[in-house]
C-alpha positions as CSV (number, residue, x, y, z in Angstrom):
1,M,-0.2,-11.7,-14.6
2,L,-2.4,-9.3,-12.5
3,V,-2.8,-6.9,-15.4
4,E,-3.7,-9.8,-17.7
5,M,-6.4,-10.9,-15.3
6,A,-7.8,-7.4,-14.9
7,L,-8.0,-7.0,-18.7
8,A,-9.7,-10.4,-19.1
9,E,-12.2,-9.5,-16.4
10,D,-13.1,-6.2,-18.1
11,I,-12.8,-6.9,-21.8
12,G,-13.8,-10.5,-21.7
13,A,-15.0,-11.5,-25.2
14,G,-14.6,-7.9,-26.5
15,D,-15.7,-4.3,-26.2
16,A,-19.3,-4.2,-27.4
17,T,-19.5,-0.4,-27.2
18,C,-16.4,0.3,-29.2
19,E,-17.3,-2.3,-31.8
20,A,-20.8,-0.7,-32.2
21,L,-19.7,2.9,-32.4
22,V,-16.0,3.5,-33.0
23,P,-14.6,3.0,-36.5
24,V,-11.6,0.7,-36.8
25,S,-9.7,3.5,-38.5
26,A,-10.3,6.1,-35.8
27,R,-7.4,7.3,-33.7
28,L,-7.6,9.0,-30.3
29,S,-5.3,11.1,-28.2
30,A,-6.0,11.5,-24.5
31,G,-4.5,12.9,-21.4
32,I,-4.7,11.5,-17.9
33,V,-5.3,14.5,-15.6
34,A,-5.2,14.8,-11.8
35,K,-8.4,16.2,-10.4
36,E,-7.1,16.5,-6.8
37,S,-3.8,16.7,-5.0
38,G,-2.0,13.6,-4.0
39,V,0.9,11.2,-4.8
40,L,1.1,9.5,-8.2
41,C,1.6,5.7,-8.3
42,G,0.9,3.1,-11.0
43,G,2.4,4.5,-14.1
44,P,4.1,1.2,-15.0
45,A,0.7,-0.6,-14.8
46,V,-0.7,1.9,-17.4
47,L,2.2,1.1,-19.7
48,Q,1.6,-2.7,-19.3
49,V,-2.1,-2.4,-19.9
50,Y,-1.6,-0.8,-23.3
51,S,1.4,-3.0,-24.2
52,L,-0.9,-6.0,-23.8
53,I,-3.9,-4.6,-25.5
54,D,-2.1,-3.0,-28.5
55,P,1.6,-2.4,-28.8
56,T,1.0,0.4,-31.3
57,V,-0.6,2.6,-28.6
58,E,1.9,5.2,-27.4
59,V,2.0,6.1,-23.7
60,E,4.2,8.9,-22.4
61,L,4.4,9.2,-18.7
62,L,4.9,12.9,-17.9
63,R,5.2,12.3,-14.1
64,E,7.1,9.5,-12.3
65,D,5.7,7.4,-9.5
66,G,6.1,9.4,-6.3
67,A,5.5,12.7,-7.9
68,R,3.4,15.1,-5.8
69,L,0.3,16.2,-7.8
70,E,-2.0,19.2,-7.8
71,A,-5.4,19.3,-9.5
72,G,-5.0,20.0,-13.3
73,V,-1.6,18.3,-13.7
74,V,-1.4,16.1,-16.8
75,V,0.4,12.9,-15.7
76,A,0.4,11.0,-19.0
77,E,-0.5,11.3,-22.7
78,I,-1.8,8.4,-24.8
79,D,-2.2,8.1,-28.5
80,G,-3.3,5.2,-30.7
81,P,-6.2,3.4,-32.3
82,A,-9.3,4.7,-30.6
83,R,-10.7,1.3,-29.9
84,S,-7.5,0.2,-28.1
85,V,-7.2,3.4,-26.1
86,L,-10.8,3.2,-25.0
87,S,-10.8,-0.5,-24.2
88,G,-7.9,-0.1,-21.9
89,E,-9.1,3.0,-20.2
90,R,-10.9,1.6,-17.2
91,T,-8.3,-1.1,-16.4
92,A,-5.5,1.5,-16.6
93,M,-7.3,4.0,-14.5
94,N,-8.3,1.4,-11.9
95,F,-4.7,0.6,-11.3
96,L,-3.6,4.2,-11.3
97,C,-6.3,5.6,-9.1
98,K,-6.2,2.8,-6.6
99,L,-2.4,2.8,-6.2
100,S,-2.2,6.6,-6.1
101,G,-4.8,6.5,-3.3
102,V,-2.6,4.1,-1.3
103,A,0.5,6.2,-2.0
104,S,-1.3,9.4,-1.0
105,S,-2.5,7.8,2.2
106,A,1.0,6.6,3.1
107,A,2.4,10.0,2.4
108,S,-0.2,11.8,4.6
109,I,0.6,9.7,7.7
110,A,4.3,9.7,7.0
111,A,4.3,13.5,6.9
112,R,2.5,13.6,10.2
113,L,5.3,11.6,11.8
114,A,8.1,13.8,10.3
115,G,10.8,14.6,12.9
116,T,9.7,12.1,15.5
117,G,12.0,9.2,14.5
118,C,9.0,6.9,14.3
119,K,8.3,5.0,11.1
120,I,4.9,4.1,9.8
121,L,4.4,0.5,8.6
122,D,1.7,-1.2,6.5
123,T,0.2,-4.6,7.3
124,R,-1.1,-7.6,5.4
125,K,-4.6,-6.0,5.2
126,T,-4.4,-5.7,1.4
127,T,-6.7,-6.4,-1.5
128,P,-6.4,-10.1,-2.4
129,G,-4.0,-10.4,-5.3
130,M,-2.9,-6.8,-5.1
131,R,-0.4,-7.1,-2.1
132,A,2.8,-6.5,-4.1
133,L,1.4,-3.5,-5.9
134,E,-0.2,-2.0,-2.7
135,K,3.0,-2.5,-0.7
136,Y,4.9,-0.9,-3.6
137,A,2.5,2.1,-3.4
138,V,3.1,2.4,0.3
139,A,6.8,2.7,-0.2
140,V,6.3,5.2,-3.1
141,G,4.3,7.3,-0.6
142,G,7.1,7.4,1.9
143,A,6.0,4.8,4.4
144,E,7.6,1.4,5.0
145,N,6.6,-2.2,4.5
146,H,6.0,-4.7,7.3
147,R,6.4,-8.4,6.5
148,F,5.1,-9.4,3.1
149,G,3.4,-12.7,4.0
150,L,3.4,-15.4,6.6
151,W,6.6,-16.9,5.4
152,D,9.2,-14.1,5.9
153,M,8.7,-13.3,9.6
154,I,7.5,-14.9,12.8
155,L,4.8,-12.7,14.2
156,V,3.1,-14.1,17.3
157,K,-0.3,-12.7,18.0
158,E,-3.0,-13.4,20.5
159,N,-4.6,-16.3,18.7
160,H,-1.2,-18.0,18.3
161,I,-0.6,-17.5,22.0
162,A,-4.0,-19.1,22.8
163,A,-3.3,-22.0,20.5
164,A,0.1,-22.5,22.1
165,G,-1.4,-22.7,25.6
166,G,-0.5,-19.2,26.9
167,F,2.2,-16.5,26.7
168,V,4.9,-18.2,28.6
169,P,4.5,-21.6,26.9
170,A,4.5,-19.8,23.5
171,M,7.8,-18.1,24.3
172,K,9.4,-21.2,25.7
173,T,8.4,-23.2,22.6
174,L,9.5,-20.5,20.2
175,F,13.0,-20.1,21.8
176,G,13.4,-23.6,23.2
177,G,15.7,-24.7,20.3
178,G,17.6,-21.5,20.1
179,V,16.9,-18.3,18.2
180,P,14.8,-18.8,15.1
181,R,16.4,-18.1,11.8
182,L,13.6,-15.6,10.9
183,P,13.0,-12.2,12.5
184,V,10.6,-12.6,15.5
185,E,8.0,-10.2,16.7
186,V,5.6,-10.8,19.6
187,E,2.4,-9.0,20.4
188,V,1.9,-8.2,24.0
189,R,-1.4,-7.1,25.5
190,G,-0.3,-5.8,28.8
191,L,2.8,-4.9,30.9
192,D,2.9,-8.4,32.5
193,E,3.5,-10.0,29.0
194,L,5.8,-7.2,28.1
195,E,8.1,-7.8,31.1
196,I,8.3,-11.5,30.0
197,A,8.9,-10.6,26.4
198,L,11.8,-8.2,27.2
199,A,13.8,-11.2,28.5
200,Y,13.9,-12.8,25.0
201,P,16.0,-11.9,21.9
202,L,13.1,-10.5,19.9
203,T,13.4,-8.4,16.7
204,R,10.4,-6.3,17.8
205,I,7.6,-6.1,20.3
206,M,4.1,-5.1,19.3
207,L,2.2,-3.1,21.9
208,D,-1.3,-4.0,21.0
209,N,-4.0,-1.4,21.7
210,F,-1.9,0.3,24.4
211,S,-3.1,3.7,25.5
212,I,-0.6,6.6,25.5
213,P,0.0,6.4,29.2
214,Q,0.6,2.6,28.9
215,I,3.1,3.1,26.1
216,K,5.0,5.6,28.2
217,T,5.1,3.1,31.0
218,A,6.3,0.4,28.6
219,I,9.1,2.6,27.4
220,E,10.2,3.3,30.9
221,L,10.1,-0.4,31.7
222,R,12.3,-1.1,28.7
223,R,14.7,1.5,29.8
224,R,14.9,0.1,33.4
225,V,15.8,-3.4,32.2
226,G,18.4,-2.0,29.8
227,C,16.7,-3.5,26.7
228,D,16.8,-2.0,23.2
229,I,14.1,-4.1,21.5
230,P,12.1,-1.7,19.2
231,F,8.5,-1.2,20.0
232,E,5.6,-1.2,17.4
233,V,2.3,0.3,18.3
234,S,-0.8,-1.2,16.7
235,G,-4.5,-0.6,17.1
236,G,-6.5,2.6,17.5
237,V,-3.9,4.7,15.6
238,N,-5.2,7.1,12.8
239,I,-4.1,10.2,10.9
240,G,-5.4,12.4,13.7
241,N,-3.6,10.9,16.7
242,C,-0.6,9.2,15.1
243,R,1.8,12.0,16.0
244,E,0.8,11.8,19.7
245,Y,1.6,8.1,19.6
246,A,4.9,8.7,17.8
247,E,6.0,11.3,20.3
248,T,6.0,8.7,23.1
249,G,9.3,7.4,21.7
250,V,8.1,4.2,20.0
251,E,10.1,3.2,16.9
252,F,7.2,2.0,14.7
253,I,3.5,2.4,14.2
254,S,1.6,-0.1,12.0
255,S,-1.7,0.8,10.3
256,G,-3.8,-1.4,8.1
257,A,-5.8,1.6,7.1
258,I,-3.0,2.7,4.7
259,T,-4.0,-0.1,2.3
260,H,-7.5,-1.1,3.2
261,S,-9.2,2.2,3.6
262,P,-7.8,4.9,1.4
263,K,-10.0,6.7,-1.2
264,A,-8.8,6.2,-4.8
265,L,-7.1,9.4,-6.0
266,D,-9.3,11.2,-8.5
267,L,-7.7,11.1,-11.9
268,S,-9.5,11.1,-15.3
269,M,-8.6,10.2,-18.9
270,I,-9.8,13.0,-21.2
271,A,-9.9,12.6,-24.9
272,T,-8.2,15.6,-26.6
273,V,-8.3,14.6,-30.3
274,I,-10.2,12.1,-32.4
275,L,-9.2,11.5,-36.0
276,E,-10.5,9.2,-38.6
277,D,-8.3,7.9,-41.4
278,S,-11.2,7.0,-43.6
279,V,-14.8,8.0,-44.0
280,I,-17.6,5.5,-43.0
281,E,-20.1,4.9,-45.7
């Protein structure tokens, strides 16, 4: 459905340039080439683009999703009617470059955390309509997915707490009828809220905008009360400081930047052969 929408958005009523310049009989061979290093993601989307435009277009993926790329590597070869190949080029490349950028972003920060035991999570800060694909790209890059949407986890944040009348009323309401059937994570904004949260059977506790010293104090508090609820750090974490946060001993770090801020990976489709089956008069 998403690929269909993207094609409709781009092609609309037709490809005016191809119709004006490219003979119906022309065939085109092209390669998709990486122009920088990164992690490939989105090959299946390229296949779907061309299967919808023209099933006679042949697409051979030379690298699988998750492959580490260097500049100059050919990741796919495409051959078919020139009009079809060219009409699908931008949509195919948009998916491939965008998703490869997300996968590369996830891989970079996951590599920074290697050996710490801390896992990097994405968030719901995704491109509208692209969440499933972007979260797939996150996993391809070696990071992990947080909840998919509002329906698969209870995540209590500061605005929920305000709407519930405060932290203690929120917790009492949440657990008043027993433990909810869904996983429950609660955001705490200070050690006072953390101390209260540690008394409840939570799946995870989010330390929101805690400094490094505050995180260390929070971990010591958890140890003292004999609790093993995992901690997730959120806010102020980036590729430059993530390892310092991870080395405090927290189990998770979440970052919306993995999906909302990565630069698209630079890949290009380059025509290698153009043939015409007939001569234009």
